[in-house]
N, C-alpha and C positions, 0 to 999 in steps of 0.2 A: 504494500500500500504506500503510494507516494503522495498523493494529493487528495484531500477531502474538501469539497465545496459546501458551504452553508448558505442557503437562500432563505429569504423571508422577511419578516417584520421585526418589531421590537423584541419579541421573544427570542428570535435568533440572534439579535444584537447582544442579548444577555441581560436585559433589564430585569431587575429583581435580585441580581447577584453582583453587588458592587465590589470593587477592589479597593484596598486601603489607600492607594495613591490616586484614586479617581478612575472613572471609566467603569466598564462592565466586563465580566468574564463570560458567564453563561455556559450552556451545554456544548457549544462549538469547540472551545479549547479542551474541555474535559474529554470529549469524544475523540478529538484528534490525538490527544495523548494516549488514549486507549488503543488507537489504531496505529500509533507511532507514525503518524502522517503529518504532512504540512497542511495547515488550515488556510483556506482562502474564504474568508467570510464576506460575502457580498451584500448582506442584508442591511436594511436601514429602517429607522423608526417611521411608522406610518405607512409602510409599503402595503400595497394591495396586490391581488393576483396579477393584474395587468402590469404593475410595476416590475414584478418578477420576470414576466415574459419580455417586456420591452427593454428593461435596463440591466437586469441581473443575468438572465440567460445567456446573452451574447458573451459576456465576460466569463461565465462559467464554462462555456464550450471552449473558449480560448485556453483555459487552464488545463483542459484535458484530464479531468479528475477520474480516478477509479471509482469514487463514491461521491454521492451528493445527498444531503439531507435538507428538508424544507419544512418550515412551519409558517403558514400564511393563510389568510382567508377571513380571520376574525374582523379585520378592519372593513372588509366588504360587507359582512353581515350587519354592521352597525350603521351603514349609510343608506340614505334615501334612494339612491340609484342602484340598489342591489339587483343584479341581473344574473340569474342562474345560467343562461345560455352563454353569456360572455365569460362567466367564471369557468364553465366547462371548456370552452375553446382555449382559454389562456392556460389552464392547467394541463390540458391535453397537449398543447404545443410544448410546454416546458418539460413534462415527463417524457413525451414522445421523442423529442430531439436529444435529450440526455441519454435515454436508453439506447437510441439508435447509434449514439457515439460510443457505446460500450460502457457507460457509467451505471453502476448499481445505485438505484434511486430509492430513497425512503422518504415518504411524506407522512403527514399526521391526520388522523380523524379526531374531531374535537369532542370534549366531554360536555357535561351539563353545567354550564357556568352558573346557573341558579343555585346549585349545591355548594358553590364556593363564594359567590358574590350575591348576597341577598337582595333581590329586587322585587318590585310589585308583581303580582300574578300576571297582569296584562303584558308587562314588558317581558316577563319570563316566557310566556307563551309565544310572543312574537319572535324573540331571540331564538328559542329552541326550534321554531318552524324553519327559520333560515339556517340554523346550524344543521338540522336534519337534511335540508336540501344540499348544503355544502358537503356533508359527509357522503351523501348518495352519489354526488358528482365524483368525489375522491375515489369511492369504491369502483365506479365504472372505469375511470381513467387508469387506476392501478391495475385492475384486471386486464384491461385492453393491452397494456404495455408490459405486463409481467413485472411490475415494480413491487415494492414492499410498502407496508403502511403500519405505523405505530398508532394503536387505538388508545387515546388518552383516557377514555371512559373506563377501560379495564386495566390501565397501567397500575400496578401495585403502589399504593401510597398517594395516588393522584388526588384523592379527596381529603387527605389529612391536612390539618390546618397549617402545620409547619412546612408544607410543600409550597406555600404561597406567600408572596410578599405582601406588604401593607395594602397595596391597591387591589389585591385579590384577583387581578387580571394577569399578572406576570408571575412566573415561578420564583420562589426564593432560591437561595443557594441549594438547599436540599432538593427542591423541585427540579432545578436544572440538572442536578446529578442524577435524579431519577430519569429525566429525559435522555441524558447521555447514555445511561445504562440501557434504556429501552431501544434507542437507535443502534447501539452496538449489537444487541441481540438480533435485530432485524438484518443488519449488515452481515452478521455471521451466517444467518440463514441464507443470505444471497451469495455466499461463497467468499466473502471478504475475510482477510486475516485480521483477527483482533489480537493484538500483541499482549494486552493485559486487561483485566476487568476494570470497570470504572469504580473508583473508590467512592462509596456512598457517605463516608464520614466527612462532615463539613470542616474545611480548613482552607486557609489562604484568602478568604473573603473578608470584607469589611464588616465590623460589628454594627448591626442595625439597632438603634435605641428608640425609645418612645419619642424622643425629640425629632428623630428622622420621620417617624410616622406622622406626627402632628404637622411638621413642615410640608410633607408631601400632600397631605389633605388640603392644606390652605393654599399652597402655591400651584399644585397641579391637579389634585384629585377632584375637587369640586368644579373647577373650570372645565375639566375634561368631561365629567359627567353631564354638565350643562350642555356642552356642544353636541355630544353624542345623543343625549336625550332628545334634543330638538330634531334630530334625524329619525330616530326610531319611534318616538311617541305616536306620530300620525299612523304609522303602520300598526303599532301595538293596539291602538284604539279600534282599528278595523278588525284585527284578530280577536279582540275581546268581544266585539259585537257578534262576530260569527260564532264564537264559542257560546255566548249567551243564548243565541237563537237555537243552537243545537241542543243545549240543555233544556230549553223551554219547549222544544218541538215545533218551532216556528218554521 
């Protein structure tokens, strides 16, 4: 194993696993260390599926990696312009071109965010409907191209509180270690050489204190929830009305 490429959004960037000197680590470096491979991390915060296809895929192909891992799609589910057809086409292009180039590809199916981040029922229904659509797309694309998939819903430890950072949207250091271990297992199944197991003991990361939690909520958490809520609430209302009509037999 010479080169591992990491694609995706802020989870792939490593948010939730801060380093003492600043910046983020995340599952990418942990996985690369287990594979004894060079890491090329092309992810960036806020990336959507179309971003991966347009901006990250060309650079990934130039790196000629033996393996590629990808976590992306949640930002799409939170936007008003959510489009399953476009999501399918973009993911199909990314996975298809990488596998055609001889790369072992592993992507991710999403878990139930409502079990980690407590939100009103209407928002939960709306978000899960979109996550279900995204997961179904992932299943079809993975099966078509013979890629692998890490199912976060059944990943051991995925719903434990210490697996999540303060925002409950990004993994903590332990969560990133769980992701790295899960990706390593899928790559091993795909025939990739795993030099050593991922160490699940937390070490080397920055200590996150209650002060960090409060600062995040004030500076980033509340503004982020407000912005994303404006996108998702109209759709959530329509889902809630549909659910109510079904319950009442209308």
